C-alpha positions in Angstrom: 11.9 -91.3 48.3 9.6 -93.6 50.5 6.1 -93.9 48.9 6.2 -90.3 47.8 6.9 -89.2 51.3 9.9 -87.5 52.8 12.3 -88.9 55.2 12.7 -85.7 57.3 9.8 -85.3 59.6 11.0 -82.3 61.5 13.7 -79.6 62.1 13.7 -78.2 65.6 15.9 -75.3 66.9 17.5 -76.2 70.2 20.3 -75.4 72.5 23.9 -75.9 71.6 24.7 -78.5 74.3 22.2 -81.0 72.8 24.7 -81.4 70.0 26.9 -82.9 72.4 25.1 -86.2 71.7 26.6 -86.2 68.0 29.1 -88.9 67.1 31.7 -86.5 65.6 33.3 -83.8 67.5 32.9 -81.5 64.4 29.0 -81.9 65.1 29.5 -81.2 68.9 28.2 -78.4 71.0 31.9 -77.9 72.0 32.9 -77.3 68.5 29.9 -74.9 67.8 31.0 -72.9 71.0 34.7 -73.0 69.9 34.1 -71.7 66.5 31.9 -69.1 67.8 34.9 -67.5 69.4 36.3 -66.7 65.9 33.5 -65.2 63.7 30.8 -67.9 63.4 27.5 -68.3 64.7 26.5 -71.5 65.9 22.8 -73.1 65.4 21.8 -76.2 67.1 18.9 -78.4 65.6 17.0 -81.5 66.3 16.4 -83.5 63.1 13.6 -86.0 63.2 13.6 -88.8 60.6 11.3 -91.2 59.5 13.0 -94.7 59.4 12.1 -97.6 57.2 9.8 -99.0 59.9 8.1 -95.8 59.8 9.2 -94.8 63.3 10.7 -91.4 64.3 14.4 -91.2 65.2 16.0 -88.1 66.5 19.6 -86.8 65.5 21.2 -83.5 66.3 22.8 -81.1 63.7 25.2 -78.3 64.2 25.2 -75.6 61.6 27.9 -72.9 61.5 27.2 -69.6 59.9 29.6 -66.7 59.0 28.8 -63.2 57.4 31.4 -62.4 54.6 29.9 -59.2 53.7 26.8 -57.0 54.4 23.6 -59.1 53.6 25.8 -62.0 52.5 26.7 -65.1 54.7 27.5 -68.8 54.3 26.2 -71.5 56.4 28.4 -74.7 57.0 27.5 -78.3 58.0 30.8 -80.0 59.1 30.5 -83.8 59.0 26.9 -83.7 58.9 24.0 -84.6 58.7 24.3 -87.8 60.9 21.4 -90.2 59.8 19.7 -93.0 61.2 20.5 -96.2 59.5 18.8 -97.0 56.2 18.1 -93.5 55.0 19.6 -92.6 51.6 21.9 -89.7 51.9 20.9 -88.3 48.7 17.3 -87.9 49.7 18.4 -86.7 53.2 20.7 -84.0 51.9 18.2 -82.7 49.6 15.3 -82.3 52.2 17.6 -81.1 54.8 19.0 -78.3 52.5 15.6 -77.2 51.6 14.5 -77.1 55.3 17.6 -75.2 56.5 17.0 -72.6 53.7 13.7 -71.8 55.4 15.0 -71.8 58.9 18.3 -69.9 58.5 18.4 -66.0 58.2 17.4 -64.7 54.9 21.0 -63.2 54.1 22.3 -67.0 54.0 23.6 -67.1 50.3 24.5 -70.9 50.4 24.9 -73.8 52.6 28.1 -75.9 52.4 27.9 -79.7 53.5 30.8 -81.9 54.3 28.8 -85.2 54.5 30.4 -87.9 56.8 29.5 -90.9 54.9 32.2 -93.3 53.7 32.5 -94.1 50.1 33.0 -97.5 48.6 36.2 -96.2 46.8 37.8 -93.0 45.9 35.3 -92.3 43.0 33.1 -89.2 43.1 29.8 -89.6 45.3 26.4 -89.2 43.5 24.6 -86.1 44.9 21.4 -84.3 44.0 21.9 -82.6 40.8 21.5 -79.1 42.3 24.5 -79.5 44.6 27.5 -78.2 43.4 31.1 -79.5 44.3 32.9 -76.8 46.2 36.0 -75.4 44.9 37.9 -76.3 48.1 37.3 -78.8 50.8 36.8 -77.5 54.4 37.4 -80.8 56.1 39.9 -83.3 54.8 37.8 -85.7 52.8 40.4 -88.5 52.7 42.1 -89.9 55.8 43.7 -92.9 57.7 41.6 -94.8 60.6 43.9 -97.0 62.8 41.8 -99.7 64.6 42.5 -99.5 68.1 40.6 -102.7 69.1 43.6 -104.7 68.2 46.5 -105.5 70.6 49.3 -102.7 71.0 51.7 -105.5 69.7 49.5 -106.0 66.5 49.4 -102.2 66.0 53.3 -102.1 66.0 53.6 -105.3 63.9 51.2 -103.9 61.3 53.4 -100.6 60.7 55.6 -100.5 58.0 59.2 -102.0 58.7 60.8 -98.5 58.3 58.2 -97.1 60.7 58.9 -99.6 63.3 62.7 -98.8 62.8 62.1 -95.1 63.1 60.2 -95.4 66.3 62.7 -97.7 67.8 65.6 -95.2 66.6 63.9 -92.3 68.4 63.8 -94.3 71.5 67.5 -95.5 71.1 68.6 -91.8 70.5 67.0 -90.8 73.8 64.0 -89.0 72.6 61.4 -88.6 75.5 57.7 -88.1 74.9 55.5 -86.4 77.6 52.2 -85.1 77.8 52.5 -81.4 78.2 50.5 -78.8 80.3 48.1 -76.7 78.5 50.1 -73.7 79.6 52.9 -74.8 77.3 50.6 -74.2 74.2 53.0 -71.2 73.2 56.0 -73.6 72.9 53.8 -75.6 70.6 52.7 -72.6 68.5 56.6 -71.5 68.1 57.2 -75.1 66.6 54.0 -74.5 64.4 55.2 -71.3 62.9 58.5 -72.9 62.2 56.7 -75.8 60.5 54.3 -73.3 58.6 57.5 -71.4 57.1 59.3 -74.5 56.2 56.3 -76.5 54.4 54.6 -73.3 53.0 51.3 -74.1 55.0 48.8 -71.8 56.5 48.0 -71.8 60.0 45.6 -69.9 62.4 46.7 -67.3 64.9 48.0 -68.3 68.4 44.7 -67.6 70.1 43.0 -70.2 67.9 45.0 -73.0 69.2 45.2 -71.6 72.7 41.2 -71.6 72.9 41.1 -75.3 72.3 42.6 -75.8 75.7 41.0 -72.9 77.6 37.2 -73.1 76.5 34.7 -72.4 79.1 32.6 -75.0 77.4 32.5 -78.9 78.3 35.7 -79.6 76.5 36.6 -83.0 75.3 39.9 -84.6 76.3 42.4 -82.6 74.3 46.0 -83.3 75.0 49.3 -81.7 73.9 52.3 -84.1 73.5 55.8 -83.0 73.1 58.9 -85.0 72.0 62.1 -83.6 73.7 65.8 -84.5 73.7 68.0 -83.3 76.6 65.6 -80.6 77.4 65.0 -79.4 73.6 61.5 -79.7 72.3 61.7 -81.3 68.8 58.2 -81.7 68.1 54.6 -81.7 69.1 51.1 -83.0 68.5 47.6 -82.0 69.5 45.2 -84.8 69.8 41.4 -85.2 70.8 39.9 -88.1 72.5 36.1 -88.2 72.5 34.1 -91.4 73.1 35.1 -94.1 70.8 37.3 -91.8 68.9 40.8 -90.2 68.9 41.7 -87.6 66.3 45.2 -86.2 65.6 44.3 -82.6 64.9 47.8 -80.7 64.5 51.5 -81.6 64.4 54.7 -79.3 64.4 58.4 -79.8 64.4 61.7 -78.1 64.9 64.3 -78.0 62.0 66.8 -79.4 64.5 67.6 -83.1 64.9 64.7 -84.2 62.5 66.9 -87.4 62.0 66.1 -88.4 65.5 62.5 -89.1 64.3 60.5 -87.6 67.2 57.2 -87.7 65.1 57.1 -91.4 65.1 57.5 -91.6 69.0 55.0 -89.0 69.3 52.3 -90.9 67.3 52.9 -94.2 69.1 52.6 -92.4 72.5 49.2 -90.8 71.5 48.0 -94.1 69.9 48.8 -96.0 73.1 47.2 -93.4 75.3 44.0 -93.4 73.3 43.9 -97.2 73.4 44.3 -97.2 77.1 41.6 -94.6 77.3 39.1 -97.0 75.6 39.1 -95.3 72.2 38.3 -97.8 69.3 39.8 -95.8 66.4 42.5 -93.3 65.8 41.9 -90.7 62.9 45.0 -89.3 61.5 42.7 -86.6 60.0 43.7 -85.7 56.4 45.9 -87.1 53.6 46.0 -86.5 49.9 43.4 -88.5 47.9 46.0 -90.9 46.4 49.5 -91.8 46.6 50.8 -89.1 44.1 54.5 -88.1 44.3 53.8 -85.0 42.7 51.2 -83.9 45.3 52.7 -81.0 47.5 51.6 -83.1 50.4 53.0 -86.4 49.3 55.1 -86.7 52.2 52.0 -86.5 54.6 50.6 -89.3 52.8 53.5 -91.5 53.2 53.9 -90.5 56.9 50.2 -91.3 57.9 49.7 -94.4 55.8 52.8 -95.9 57.3 51.2 -96.7 60.7 48.9 -99.3 58.9 45.5 -97.9 59.2 42.6 -98.2 56.7 42.5 -95.5 54.1 39.0 -93.9 53.9 37.5 -91.4 51.6 34.5 -89.0 52.2 32.5 -87.0 49.5 34.1 -83.6 50.2 32.4 -80.2 50.2 29.3 -79.6 48.4 27.2 -76.4 48.1 23.6 -75.8 48.0 22.7 -72.3 46.7 20.1 -70.2 48.6 20.4 -67.2 46.5 21.7 -68.0 43.1 22.9 -64.7 41.6 24.9 -63.8 44.9 26.1 -67.4 45.0 27.6 -67.3 41.3 29.6 -64.2 42.3 31.1 -66.0 45.4 31.8 -69.1 43.0 33.6 -67.0 40.7 35.8 -65.4 43.3 36.5 -68.6 45.0 37.6 -70.2 41.7 39.9 -67.2 41.2 41.4 -67.6 44.5 41.9 -71.3 44.2 43.5 -70.9 40.7 46.0 -68.3 42.2 46.7 -70.6 45.2 47.5 -73.7 43.0 49.7 -71.5 40.8 51.7 -70.5 43.7 52.2 -74.1 44.9 53.4 -75.2 41.6 56.0 -72.3 41.6 
């Protein structure tokens, strides 16, 4: 702490569009509006921080809240808080959690944070002792970030040789990549269901993905790409371009002609478009924490790291208990659900 004083000078409830100033799309007003269509309540705040020079600097904060049962709700801060330079995240998290507890409805049992700060390595972060590591991460703490400030030729050259070969193979086979119309989202969802059944992964309902493209809010540049061969759609991806950042959100593929390597052609097209749009980075948005061949998503690690980006690690999800007895009940239920899920994966 700074001379015994706190860093958080104020927490002011405000309107959702104010959050569009946030760096991350997960802290934006758009994301709050989008999640509000699916059972979440969005709260927007201005946070006022005392910097090292004792000046005040404002940031925005999006908090999502969901009622799980009567008199039982959780609050969630995705990739937040965003902080001015020089403020220690431990002190900031402690102060903010205590302040939010007073400003959220009384039936909020706990607040789950996904801090956006990068770790120096893949080691566990140090957080205030009263925070509890969540049983499951909501946002992926580990990812690959590709630098788009380098020339496109350098991006291709820095890919693994096999990745360059697969990309060129897709082109040689005649795979064509197009930016699809949002009205074609049903085609993507059909591929997504096929992928879910093949790879045993959970997906949202159709309306969730449709709403991304048909939001009434000030929607960022969200694009749907298809890789096609002779009129057949082989694979698709959904990407989000916002400010300096491009994010690969979702991908899906058919069981047909997977040896035509459509996924590689899709990624290179999205990367090139992001670069041409002025984005500085391309986030592959989620990999396993390390290169472990026993991990059920090991293939995802291999695929995303092969494009030559930098592997980064964030702290993951951490809980701040507001009502300790009810939180312990939730924690026990979540631990049991996680154990059952892990057991099923091993089978």
